Structure formats: C-alpha cells, structure tokens
C-alpha positions, 0 to 999 in steps of 0.5 A: 506433503502440505504447504507450510506457512512460515512467519518471518522475524517481522511477523509476515506470513510467507511460504518457501518457494521450494515447498510451494514447488513441491506441493504443486507437483511441478517437474523437479528438473525445471525447478531452477528455471521456473524459480527464476521465472517466478521472481522475474515475471510480471504480476498484477499486485494490489499496488500495480502491475510490476515485477516482484520486489526483493525484501518486499515480495520475496527474500533469499533463504539462507540454506545449509552448506550441503544444500546446492539449490537456491530457495526463497521466502515469498509473500502469500500474495505472490505465492497465490499469483505464482500458483494461479499462473502455474501448470499444476493440476492442484493450483485451484486448491492451493490458490484458494488456500493462499487467498484465505490466508491473504485475507486473514493476514490483511484482516488481522493487521493490528497496530501497536500503541505507538502506531495508533499514536502516530496515526493520531499525529498524522491526522493533524499533520495531514491537515496541512496541505503541503504535507498532503501534496508531499505524500501524493508526490511520494506515492506517484514516485513509488507508482512510477518505480513499480510501473517501469517509470511510467505514470500511465493510468495514475489518475484511474488508479487513484480514483479506484483507490480512493473510491471517487474520481474528479468527475464523480466529485464534480457531479456531487458538488453540482448536485448540491447547487455549488459551482465546481467548474475549475475547482481542484479536487481539494476545493471540491471536497471542501465544497462537498462538506467532506474536508477531512477526506483530504486527511484520509487521502493524504494518509493513504498516499503516505502508506502507499508510498511506503509500499503498503497494500491498498487495504492497509492504506485505506484502513489507516486513512479511514482511521485518520479521517475519524481522528480528524473529525473528532479533533476538528483538525483545521485544514490549512493551505500553508502553500499560499500563506507562507506558514503564517497562522499555521496550526500547531502540529508535531514538527517531527511528524511533519518533517517525516511526511515531507522527507520520507524519514522517521517512519521506521515503525512502518518500514520493512 
C-alpha cells in the first residue's frame, strides 16, 4: 500500500489518517487510541509548540454509513510529525517523503491576481504605524492561544521569525555611529536606513495572526517590502499626530488590518 496524497477543496495537500496508519504498519487494534493521541498530542509546529488545531491541521472525514471507524484528513506538516513520533519501522522512509512534499507545498504557494493586488495595498497600509502595532498585537494573541495562553519566549520567537533582535539591531545602529540607547526597534530601523523593514514585519505579523506558516509570512513580508521600496511608501506615526497629514491609503484595507476582517481571501 502507498501513502496517498489528497488535495482538499481549498487546494491544500493532506493525507487520510487511516491511510497513514496502514502504511506505517501500526497495530490495527490500537487505531482508535492512537488516532486520539495523534490529534491531542503536543508538537513543535512552525508557529509554536501546541496541539493540532481543527480545520487548520486536521478535519474530520465524512465516512459512509457502513464504515464504523472515524477518519480524519491531516496536513502534510502534522503527518510528518506524527510519523516521526510513531514506533513504525518505516517512519524514516515516510517522514522523508512527507518532508519533500511539505517543501513542495511551501515552494509552490502562488498568489492570485487579487492577492498580489492586496499585498500591494498592504505595503501602503503598513506604512501607518497604528496598523503595524495592530498586526503585532493580533499576532501575539494568536501566539498565546497556541501556547496555552502564555507569551513566554515571545520575543525570542519574534527575533527568529524576523531574522534579527533588538540587541543585534542596536549594535548595527551603533556601528553606524548613531545613538541607539532608549530607542524602540522601529526607531532603530529608521536610523539604520531600513524603514521599510517595518512594512515587512507588519505584514509578517498579519499573516502569522491568520495562522499562516512562517515561510509564507516571510515570503509575503518580503514582497510587501519590495513594493514599499518601489512605491516609496511613507512611514507615518498616526498615533502621535491624531491622523493629521496622514498619507492616503485604502481605508477598507486599513480597517481589515485593524479589525482582522475583510481578508477572507487568505482565511481558511
């Protein structure tokens, strides 16, 4: 028997739990117990250490009336982690196969025309600092919900996600002969002549808050940063000015960023 890779209605590659169980040649009598453990265990996902989330990492498979056992569609990422934690003698073979599929899924993520235009608008909207902070706060809420309500390790997680920390940024600014003491990360980015990094991090925070993978969030953050450079997007702190002299940006997109709504094209 081969491991069957299925494609969901939303285009996501998944595997059936029953099929994975069979190819791993695990004890048939333990299927129900092991399946429950698979879906309630704690794993190290790309977005943190957490339990699998229904409709994101797995969904129940509708079975014919004459089939008496439950089955689930599970994501390629979760299937790989389950395989590695199993006692199967074939786990190395199937884990490698699932890893290769996972990479292909990530590398093949393409944007529709509507999504490209939305990222273009996001690159402008994220020039407004209240949108940057709203996305950061939304990302933190998602992070806490996936880590049992705890924000422990949040700043370390962020530095790994973005590729720099406050300390490394401070050293960079000081090496340029500029003052860094008492400066926020946003202020130091401006001093380091990398103001559009604020757009990148804002977009990354937004997509992480929507449950996207780190790689996906980085890709869209990088794209938005390039758009911001080309468009010479103004970085504007509306938190201090009360909105006076604010740059013209798409009000619907700004509202979507601040409220978490209106981004249905990315929500699954």
